[in-house]
N, C-alpha and C positions, 0 to 999 in steps of 0.2 A: 761707286765701288761696293757699297753695302748691298744695293739692289742686285748687282751682278753676282755677288756671292750667294744671296738668297736664291736666285734663279738656279745657280749651280747646285745648291743643296737640294732644291726641288727636283732637278734632273736626276740626281743620284737616288733620291727616294723612289722615283718612278722606275728606275732601272732595278732597284732592289725588289720592288713589288713584282716585276716581270719574272725575276729569278725564282720567286716563291710560287708562282702559278704552275699548276700541273695541267696536263692535257692528254690526248690520246697517245702521243708518242713520248710524253714526259710524265712518268708516274710519280716521281719524287721531287720535291722542291730542292732547289740548289741553295742550301742554307749558307755554305761558305761564301759563294759570290754575293748573295744578298747581304750578309754580314759586312763584307768589304764595302759595298755600296753605302750601307747605312753609316759606316764609319766615316767615309768621305763626306757624306751629307752632314754629319755632325761637325766635322772640321770646318766646312763651308759656313754653316750657321753660326758657329763660334766666331769665326773671323768677321762675320757680319754683326756680331754682338746680339744675335737672336738666341739667347741662352735657353729659353723655353723649348724652342724647336730643336736646338742642339741636344738638350737633355732627352727629348722624346726619341731622337734619332739614336742616341747612345743606348737607350732602353731597348729599342727594337734590334739593335746590333747584338746586345747581350742575349736576347731571347733566341735570335738566330744561331749564335754560338752554342747556346745551351742545347738547342735542338740538334746541333751537329756534334754534341758531346765534347765540345772544346771548352772545358771549364776554366782554364786559365784565361783565355781570351774573353770569355763571358764575364769573368770577374773584373778584368781590365775595363770592360765597357761599363759595368755597373759603377766602378770607381770613377770613371769619367763623367758619368751621369751625376754622380754626387758632386763633382767639382763644378758642374754647371749650376747646380742648386746653390752651391756656395757663392757663385757670382751673383746670384739673385738674393743673397742674404737669407736663404731658407735653410739655416744651418742644422736644425734637428733632422730634417728630411735628408739632407746631405749625409749626415753621420749614419743614418739608417741604411742608406745604400752602400756606404763604405764598409759598414759592418757586414752586410750581405756579401760584398766582395771578399772580405777577409775570410769568412766561412768557406767560400768557394776555393780560395787559395789553399786553405788547410786541406780541403777535400782533394785538391789537385796534388797535394804533396809538396807545396812550396811555402813552408811556415815563415821563412824570413820575409817574403813579400807580404804575407798575412800580417806579421808583426808591424812592418813599416806602414801598412795601411791603417792599422788601428792607432798607431802613434799619431799619424797625420790627422785622423779623426779627433783624437784627444786635443790636439792643438787648436783645431777649428772651433771646438765647443767650449774650451776652457774658460773663456771670459763670459760666456753666456750661461753655461750650465756646468759649474765646477764638479758637481756630484757625478754627472755623466762622464766628465773628463777623468775622474779618479777611477771610475769603473773601467774605462777604456785603457788607461795606463796600467792598471792591474792585470787586465786581460793580456796586454802586450808583454808584460813581465812574465806571466805564466807561459806564454808561447816560447819566449826566449829561454826560460828556465827548463822547459821540456826538451829543448834542443841543446841543453847544457852550455848555453851562452850566458854565463852568470854575470859577466860585467855589464852586458846590455840589459839583463834583467834587473840588476840592482839600480841602474841608472833610471829606469822607468818607475821602480818602486819609490825612488827618492822624489820624483815628481809628484807621485800620488801622496806621499807623506806630507810634502810641503803644502799641497792643496788642502789636505785635511786640517793641517795646523791653521792655515789661513781661514778656513771655515769654522775654526774652534771646535772641530769634531775630535776632541782629544783622546777619547777612548779608542777610536779607530786609528788615530795617529800613533798612539803608543804601540799598538800591534804591528803597524806597517813599519815603524822604525826598528822594532825588534827583528822583523824579517830581514830588513836591510842589513842589520848588524850581523845576523847569522851568516848571510852570504859573504859579507866582507871578511868575516872570520874564516869561512871556508876557503876563500881565495887568498888568505893570509895577508890581507891588507889591514894590518893591526892599527896603524895610526888613524885610519878612518873609523875603525871600531871605537877609538877613544872619543872622536867627535860625535859619533852616534850616541854614545853613552851620555854625553853632555845634552844632546837634544832630548833624549829619553827623560833625563832627570827634569829638565825644564817643563816638558809636557806633563809629567806626573805631578810636579809641584803646582802647575796650573790646574790640575784635577783635584788639588788638595789631598793628594795621596803621598804623604811623606814616606810611609813604609815602603811603597813601591819604588820610590826614588832611591831610597837608601839600599834596597835590594839590588837595584840595577848597578850601583857602584860596587856593592859587595861581590856580585856575580862577575863583574869585569876584572877583578883582581886576578882571575885565572887567565886573562888575555896577556900574552907575552909583552912585557915592557910597560904595562899600564900602571902597575904599582910604582910609585915614585916619580911618574911623569908629571909635567905641569898640569895636564888635564885632571889627573887624579887629585893632586894637591888642591887645585881650584874647586873641584867638586866637593871635596871634604870640607873646605872652608864655607862653601855655599850651604851645605846641609847643616853644618854647625850653626851658622848664622840664622838659617830658617828655623831650626829647632829652638834656638834661644830667642827667637823673635827680634833679632838684631837687624833692623832694616839697613843700618849703615854698612854692616859687613856684607849683607846680600847685595846691596847696590854696588859696593866696591868690586866684588867679584864679577857681577854682571856687566860692569862698565870696563872691565879689563879688555885688552885687545883680543885675548883668547876667545871671548864671547862675542864682542862687538863685530869681529870679522868672520863670524859664521855666516851661513846662508841667511839672507835677510829676515825670513820668517822666524827663524830661531833666535836671531839677534833681538828681534822685537819682543819675543817671549821673555827674554832675560831682562830687557829694559822695563818691561811692565810688571815684573814679578814683585808682589807685595807679600810680606810675611803675615802670618795669622795675627789677628787682633787689630787689623786696620792699617798696619804698616807705618806707624808713627816712629820717626827716628828717635833713637835714644838721645837725650840731651846730656851734654857734658855738664858737670857741676858749675854753676854760674860763679864767676869770680866777683868779689865785692867791687861795686863800681865807685869810682871816686866822685866826691861831691865838688861842685865848682869852687867851694871854699877851701878845698884841700883835704877834707876828711873823707871817710868812706861811708857810703850809704848804709843805712840800717837795714836789716832784713825785712822782707815784705810784711811779716807779721807785726813787727814793731811799728812800721809805718802806719799800718791799719790802726794799731792801738792808740796812736797819738795823732792820728790824722785830723782830729777836730780841735787840736790845741789843748792847753791846760785848763782854760776857763770853760 
């Protein structure tokens, strides 16, 4: 079966080459027919799991479409070549071709397709190169934002923010979350603004920037419904505990369902938050302990004083 498909692919390549040849009666290559044959060859090689040959056929198809000024079809072929590289686990090269395809989609006037290609590239590379994935998600968000598709834009910004938090790139994460919050405010999704304020505060406290965290809460009072909400109350308690170096109070807030059921990356920030000064929990006053004989234990200082006995 594989051998048959490989032969089929080779036949299509041969036909494509014929369409590109010129002669006395044929002055111009037939790029359209050649591209079609290259595409068929790519499919045949792919079915035979000959991904390197399939990738090469896709690239030749793309060039033929470019020569024919068919940008959309050229972009599709470049994207397919990228997917063949993905099958060979050559992810950085795959992403490079998909980015090229995205640029061509934009030039062709099809931004939605460009954005979807960039998002696919981000998913491909996320576990290998999170920094590159962040860049791709931000690019995708920009494309959607330019098209005034704000809900799609903010979803991609959210992916970028979470990756930045996961990589402990808190300065960039704070800016990304602020951008998310601005868009949610613009589309009047106020409850999500409250959640983004919690995320912002946690990020700023992990940056050891209490002033920025407090400012986030203060600025959020202008968001309809925030003042008096459970989110607002919890954040005020969190900031109070952090400012007073009360680890018990901070831990209690961060272990509440409001914080624990946030996106996993932010929930982890809450659970790992330590107040300044090392995060030692405040001890409640120790009650006098009863002695086995029924009396109460003497204070520690007194025990030390008479620990050697009277003699």
